[in-house]
C-alpha positions in Angstrom: -3.3 -4.2 -4.2 -5.0 -7.1 -6.0 -7.5 -9.5 -4.5 -5.1 -12.4 -4.9 -2.4 -10.8 -2.8 -4.9 -9.8 0.0 -6.2 -13.4 0.1 -2.6 -14.7 0.2 -1.9 -12.4 3.3 -5.1 -13.4 5.0 -4.7 -17.1 4.5 -1.1 -17.0 5.6 -2.1 -15.3 8.9 -5.0 -17.7 9.4 -2.9 -20.7 8.8 0.2 -19.5 10.7 -2.0 -18.9 13.9 -4.8 -21.5 13.3 -7.5 -18.8 13.3 -10.3 -20.8 11.9 -11.6 -24.2 12.8 -14.4 -26.4 11.1 -17.8 -24.7 11.1 -16.7 -21.6 13.1 -19.2 -18.9 13.1 -17.4 -15.6 12.8 -18.7 -12.1 13.3 -16.9 -9.4 11.6 -17.3 -5.8 12.9 -17.7 -3.2 10.2 -17.7 0.5 10.7 -17.6 1.8 7.2 -13.9 2.2 7.3 -11.4 0.8 4.7 -10.0 -1.7 7.2 -13.2 -3.4 8.3 -14.7 -3.5 4.7 -11.5 -4.9 3.2 -11.5 -7.6 5.9 -15.0 -8.6 5.3 -14.6 -8.8 1.6 -11.4 -10.8 2.0 -12.9 -13.3 4.3 -16.0 -13.6 2.1 -13.8 -14.5 -1.0 -11.6 -16.8 1.0 -14.7 -18.7 2.2 -15.3 -19.7 -1.4 -12.2 -22.0 -1.6 -10.7 -22.4 1.9 -10.7 -26.0 2.9 -12.1 -25.4 6.3 -15.8 -24.5 6.2 -16.9 -21.4 8.2 -19.8 -19.0 8.4 -19.6 -15.1 8.3 -21.9 -12.4 9.8 -21.3 -8.7 9.8 -22.2 -6.4 12.7 -22.1 -2.6 12.9 -22.2 -1.0 16.3 -24.2 2.3 15.8 -22.7 4.7 18.3 -25.7 7.1 18.1 -24.2 9.9 16.1 -27.1 11.7 14.3 -25.3 11.8 10.9 -24.3 8.1 10.8 -26.1 6.2 8.0 -25.7 2.4 7.6 -27.8 2.1 4.3 -24.6 1.9 2.1 -23.1 -0.8 4.4 -26.3 -2.6 4.2 -26.2 -2.7 0.5 -22.6 -3.7 0.4 -23.0 -6.6 2.9 -26.2 -7.9 0.9 -24.0 -7.9 -2.3 -21.7 -10.3 -0.4 -24.6 -12.5 0.7 -23.6 -12.2 4.3 -26.2 -11.7 7.2 -26.0 -8.1 8.6 -26.9 -6.8 11.9 -26.9 -3.2 13.3 -26.6 -2.9 17.1 -28.1 0.5 18.0 -26.6 2.1 21.1 -26.3 5.6 22.9 -22.5 5.4 23.4 -21.9 8.7 21.7 -24.2 10.4 24.2 -22.8 8.6 27.2 -19.1 9.4 26.2 -19.5 13.0 25.0 -22.6 14.4 26.8 -22.9 12.5 30.1 -19.3 11.6 31.1 -17.7 14.3 29.0 -14.5 12.3 28.9 -11.3 14.4 28.3 -9.9 11.1 26.7 -13.0 9.6 25.1 -11.5 6.8 23.2 -10.8 4.3 26.0 -14.4 4.3 27.3 -15.9 4.4 23.9 -13.8 1.4 22.8 -14.8 -0.6 25.9 -18.5 0.1 25.4 -18.4 -0.5 21.7 -16.6 -3.9 22.1 -19.2 -4.8 24.7 -22.1 -4.2 22.5 -20.4 -5.9 19.5 -19.6 -9.1 21.7 -23.0 -9.3 23.0 -24.6 -9.2 19.6 -22.1 -11.7 18.2 -23.0 -14.1 21.0 -26.7 -13.4 20.6 -26.5 -14.6 16.8 -24.6 -17.8 17.7 -21.1 -16.8 16.8 -18.1 -18.4 18.5 -15.5 -16.0 17.0 -15.1 -12.4 16.2 -12.8 -10.7 13.7 -11.2 -7.4 14.1 -9.5 -5.5 11.0 -6.3 -4.7 12.7 -3.5 -4.7 10.1 0.3 -4.6 10.3 0.6 -0.9 11.0 -1.9 -1.2 13.9 0.4 -3.9 15.4 3.5 -1.6 15.2 1.6 1.4 16.5 0.2 -0.6 19.5 3.7 -1.8 20.1 5.2 1.7 20.3 2.2 3.0 22.3 2.8 0.4 24.9 6.5 1.0 25.0 6.4 4.8 25.2 3.3 5.4 27.2 3.1 2.3 29.5 6.7 1.3 29.6 6.2 -2.3 28.7 6.9 -4.6 25.7 3.5 -5.5 24.3 1.2 -5.5 21.4 -2.1 -7.2 20.7 -1.9 -10.9 19.6 -3.1 -12.5 16.3 -5.7 -14.5 18.5 -7.1 -13.4 21.8 -9.3 -15.5 24.0 -12.0 -13.3 25.6 -12.8 -15.3 28.8 -15.8 -13.1 29.9 -17.7 -13.5 26.6 -16.4 -17.0 25.8 -15.4 -15.7 22.4 -12.2 -15.9 20.4 -10.9 -12.9 18.7 -8.9 -13.3 15.5 -7.0 -10.6 13.5 -6.6 -12.0 9.8 -5.1 -8.6 8.4 -1.9 -8.7 10.5 0.4 -9.2 7.5 -1.4 -6.5 5.4 0.2 -3.0 5.5 -2.2 0.0 5.8 -1.2 1.3 2.4 -2.2 -2.0 0.9 -5.5 -1.8 2.5 -6.1 1.7 1.3 -5.1 0.6 -2.3 -7.4 -2.5 -2.3 -10.3 -0.4 -1.0 -9.8 2.1 -3.9 -9.4 -0.5 -6.4 -12.6 -2.3 -5.3 -14.5 1.0 -4.7 -15.6 0.0 -1.3 -18.3 2.2 0.2 -16.2 3.9 2.7 -17.9 6.3 5.0 -16.3 9.1 7.1 -15.8 8.5 10.9 -18.4 10.8 12.5 -16.4 10.8 15.8 -15.3 14.2 16.8 -12.1 12.8 18.4 -11.0 11.1 15.1 -7.3 11.6 14.1 -6.2 13.2 17.5 -5.4 10.0 19.4 -2.2 8.5 20.8 -2.4 6.0 18.0 -2.0 8.9 15.5 1.0 10.1 17.4 2.6 6.7 17.1 1.8 6.5 13.3 3.5 9.9 12.8 6.6 8.7 14.9 6.9 5.7 12.6 6.7 7.9 9.6 9.5 10.1 10.9 11.7 7.2 11.6 11.4 6.0 8.0 13.3 8.9 6.7 16.5 7.4 8.4 15.5 3.8 8.6 13.6 3.1 5.4 12.7 -0.5 6.5 11.7 0.3 10.0 8.3 -1.2 9.9 9.7 -4.6 8.9 12.3 -4.4 11.5 9.9 -3.7 14.2 7.4 -6.4 13.1 10.3 -8.9 12.9 11.4 -7.9 16.5 7.8 -8.5 17.6 7.4 -12.0 16.1 10.8 -12.9 17.8 10.2 -11.2 21.1 8.3 -13.9 23.0 5.2 -11.5 23.4 2.2 -13.6 24.3 0.5 -15.1 21.3 3.3 -14.4 18.9 
């Protein structure tokens, strides 16, 4: 996927849901994965011509895995001329050694988000940006339907009352395959997820289910996404 197409998707999402206001200070969480690096790159390029001025910062939450190295991320963010912060934590030890969670993803996610939000507030940001793309929207919808029995998925904008931050998701119109294509073309410094639970989550099950449905309903992703937009789910 070319940069112009990515920027078109991002700008449409921002405009459709009024994600950015004048002089917003937005923190982007980057993990080293293709999604977050693509989002940071896209927002940085959008910033050059978008009519509403805003500022960007990048934050990495270091979970405490011994093999995790942020040096390549630091170089990448420096090239984009964006302030970069690493929030060091002991989340990996808490989740896997002390709590020994059978389902570690939920606790890890809460702790990681808490650490990220605290650092974002500390550096003066009023908004945070997550790199959830269109496939994430669909997978979350199926997870809620199948495992919780409710019609729900995350919204383009979420107000975090406790932290007084606003969460935006500018990649909601971008398919995962397009993100992967863009990351390859731009040779983004993607690093492997060090988490031992990577790839064995409920989200992976939902992803595989959608893939299986595509064999009989080729446009199933667009149909589900259209249903979400017209469903009256909060925020859509």
